[in-house]
N, C-alpha and C positions, 0 to 999 in steps of 0.2 A: 268292573270288579278287579281288585289287584290280584297279582299272581299268588300272594300270600293266602288269600281267601279261598283260592282253589285247592290248596294243599291239604290233603286229609291227614290229620294227626293220628298216629298209631300208638298203641301202648308200647312200653319199653320192652325190649327183647327179654323173655324169661320172667315177665310179670303179667299175670294172667287175669282176665276178667272171667268171672264165674256166674253163670246164669242158672235159673231153675231148669230142671229139677236138681242139678248137682248142688247148687247153693243150699237147697232144702235138705239134701243128704248130708252136707257138712253141718248144718245146724242140729240135725238129729244125732250125728256122730258126737258132736261137742256136748250135748245134752246127756248122752249116755256115758261119756267119759266123766262128766261132773257128777252124775248119780253114783258111779262106782267109787270115785275118789272120796265123796262125802261119807260113804260107809266105812271108809277106813280112817277117817278123821282128818282128812286133808281139806284145807280151805283156800280160796283164791287170793292171790297177790297180784295187784296191778303194777306193772313196771313201764318206765318210758321206753320208747323206741331208740332214742339216742343216749349214748353214753360217751364219757371221755375215752378217747382211744387208748389211753394207757391202761384202762381197766382190762381190756381184752389182751393187750400185750403182756401184762403181768400174770393174768389168770390163765389164758388159753396157751400162751408161749409164742415168742417172736419167731421161732424157727417152724411152727406149725404152718401147714398149707393155708388154714383158715386166716391166719394173721398175716402171713407173707404175700398171699396171692388173691385172697377172696373177699377182703372186707371193703364195704363202701365207706370210704374215709375221706373227710374234707375238712377245711378250716372254716369256722364260722366268722361272723363280722368282728368278733373280738380276737381273731386270728388264733383261736383255740382249736386243737385237733379233736374232732368228734366223729363217731362212727355209728351207723345204722347197726344194731345188735345183730350179730351173726349167730348167736345162741343165748339162752336165757340164765343159765346157772351163774355166770359171773355176775350178772345184774342182781339176782336173788341174793347172792352173798353180800355184795355191796350194800344193798338195802338193809339186810339184817344187821351188818356192822354199823352203818350210818345211824340207824334208828334205835340202836341198843336192844335188839330183840333176842339176843342169844343168851340172856340170863337163864332161860329155861328151854326145855325142848321145844322144837317147832316142826309142824308139818304144814307145808304150803305147795301150792302149784301156781305156775305162771303160764299163760298161753298167749298166742297171737302170732303176728308175722315176724320172721327173721329174714335176713338179707345176706346173701353170698354171691360174689360174682364168680359163677361157675359156667361152664358150657351147658345150656339148657338141653335137656332130654327128658324122655318120659320118666316121671318119678323124680326129676330134679329140676326146680325152677330157682330163679334168682330171688324171688320172693316167695317164701313157703311158710307154712304154719306148724308149730310145734306146741305140744303140752309138756312143760317141763315140771316134774314132780320132785320135791326136794324135802329132806328131813334132816334136822340138826340136833346134836346133843346126845346121841346115842352110839356108842362104840361097838356094841356087841353084834355078832353075826346075826342075831335075831332080827335086827332092823333090815339087813340086807334080804333076810328071808321074808320080811313083810312086804317089801317093794316088789319082789318078783311075782308073788301071788297076785298082787294088784294087777299086774299086767295080764296074767293067766285068767284071772276072773273077767277082766274087761274083754279079753279076746274070745273067752267062752260065750259070754253074753252076746257078742256080735257075730258069733257063728264061724270064726276063723281060727280058732285054736289049733284045729288039726292041720291048717295050712302053714303053721309057724313052727319053728324049732328053736329051742333056747340053747344058746352056746355060752359057756361059762369058762372063765379063767381067773387067775390071780396074778397080778403084776407086782406084788410085794411093796415094800416100802422104798423110799428114795435110795438108801444106802445099798439095799439088795439089788435094785435096778442097775445102779452104778457098777457094781462088781460084775453083774450079768452083761451090761453093755460092753464093758471092755473086752470080755470074752467074745461077744458077738461080733464086735468090730474087727477083731484079730482075725476071726474066722472068715468074715466077709472080704477082708483085704486080700486074703489068700485066693479068693475067687472073684476078684474085682473085674477081670476081663469078661466074666459071664454076667455081670450086673447090667440091668437096664439104665437108662439115663436117670430116671427118678430115683433108683436106688443108689446110684453113685452120688447124687446130690445129698440124699439122706444120710449117707454114711458118715458125713461130717456135721450133719445138722440134727437129725432125729432118727438114729439107726433102728429104734424099735419099730418104727413104721414100715420098715422094709419087710418085716414079717408078715404084713398085711397085704403084700403085693399080690395082685391077681394075675400078673404076666405069666403065661404058661411056662415059658423058658426058665423062670425063676423058681418053680415049684420044687424041684429036686434039691436045689441048694438050700432052700428054706427048710425043707424036711430034715436035712442033715445038720441044721445049725444047732448050737447049744440051746437048752431049754431053761427058760427062766425059773421054773419051779425047782430046779436043782440048786439054785442060788438062794433060796428062801431060808430064813431062820425059823426056829420053832413057833414063835407067836403068829407069824404069817401063815405058816402051814395049818396050825391049829384052827385059826379063824376060818380058812378055806374049808377045812374038813367039817367044821361045825355047820357052815352054811350048807354044805352038800348033804350033811345028815338031816338038817331041817327040811330041805327040798324033798328029800326021799320020804320023810314022815308025811309031808303034805301030798305026796303022789304026783309031784311035778318033775318030769324027767328033763334032764339037763345033759347036753353033750359037752364033754370037756374039750376045749380047743386051745391048746398051748400057744397057738399063734395070735390068738385074739388080744389085740391092744386097742386102745381108744385114741382118737386123733387129738385130744386135748391133753396138755401137759399136767393137769391138775389131778388126774386119777391115781389111785393107790389101791393095793389090795384088790377087791372084788372088781371085775369087770364083766359085763354081760351084754349080749345082743339077742333080740328076737329076729330071726331071719326066715326068708321064704324064697321058693324057687318060682313064684307066680308073677314076679314084677321085673323080670329080666335083670339087668345089671344092677339096679338099685335094690338089692336084696334085704337091706336092714330096714326094718320097720320101727324098732325101738332099741335104744342103747342106753347103757348107764353103768354105774358102779359107785365105789367109794371115792371121796376126794377130802380126806381128813386134814390135808395140809393147806387147803385152799384159803380157809379163813384167816390163818396167820400170814399167808403170802399177801393177803390184801389188807393187812394192818390190824386184824382183830386178834383177840385172845384165842389161843389154840382151842378148837372144838371138833368133834367128829361130825362127818356129814356124809350123806349118801343121797342118790337120786337116779332119775332116768328121764329121757326125753322121747316122745313118740312123734313121728313124722305123720301129721295128720293126713295130708294128701295121699301118701303111700298106704296108710291104713284104709283110708276111704276107698282106694282102688281095689284093695284086697276084699273089703266088705262088699263092695258092688259086684265083684266076681262071685261072691258066695250068696248074693241076693239077700243080704242081711239088713237092708233098709227099704222102707216102703215108699212107693211113688204115689200113693193115694193122697188126694187132696182132702184137707180136713173141713172143706167148706160145708156148711150145713144148709144154707138157703140161697138160692139164686133169685133175685128179685128183679122182675121186668116192669117198667113203666110204660104204659101204652095210652095214647089219647091225650088230647089237649088238657092242661090243667092238672094232670095226675101227678106230676113230679114232686111236688111239695108233699103230697100225701105219702108218696113212695119214700121220700127221704126221711119223713117222720117215722114211718113203719120201720125202716131199716135201723134208724138209731134206737128205736124201742127194743128191737130184737137184739142188737149188739149190747144194749145195756143189761140184758138178761144172760150174757155170755154166749150168744149165739152168732156164728160167723156168717156174714152176709156179703154177697157180691151183687152190685147193682149194675143194670145196663139200661 
């Protein structure tokens, strides 16, 4: 036997095999997500796993951690740079533009594996699953107020709504953020000696992400920083207040978090996250918001858009803690063949039962 034959091949780090019963729980979870989304008029969209690298550089932003550190990117046989998708929204928008689907409002969702080269830990793998829910063609805050209740409805049906908190913020439009960013950078430069290494790097690349730092020593500096909401003009303020009013009417409590930003460059105005204290460091189960400028950024005609993504494994972990899924097998009949010459009869009997919709396991 050759040395190669003795070598046991392992799965790649951060890419996990999933066995029953957890694989069954995942299927149940996806089925429940599909059922809720269907009630709100959202339909499935199938996307490729691979996209041109330029899609994510333009949409997500070259200075984001996702693009600069975490993407699985390589050249194919034609020497074209391609990337395993790190998120779905950019691909959804690319598909909508490419196939001319934005002539009328659209409500879709895309799901499946995403890939990011991060340090694996509980709740964070290099291959992970997301459900990305996207709506196009509606600029009013009523759409934002439709998406958030979808999440609340799903979490309620899964028995975990009480384990989650909705955090809400507005990051305004690009011009408003630019004015705020100048003030923020000036403030942080006066405290540069107290910044951690990541924050010093982001000071010149993506200053808004500094507000999301979890480093304890940074918290006092962040609390004293300028507030983005103070730089918003009337339309952005009105949009946000309308959304808050709709959520209050729906009885959905939301915590205003002025430090909440999203990791992707394409967001504007509304941003939100559903967070929990039950999953350790990986507290965010769902995040989303508006991205009205993304379609134009990717070459389409300007159109409003809004969406969110659910981390399926994190949600599953939370649901399992709440005993929200069943381990019960759906098997109806266990058929045993005993004695010489009985197997053919047993096989026929099993097939006859299955033809009538009865689940049969043979031994």
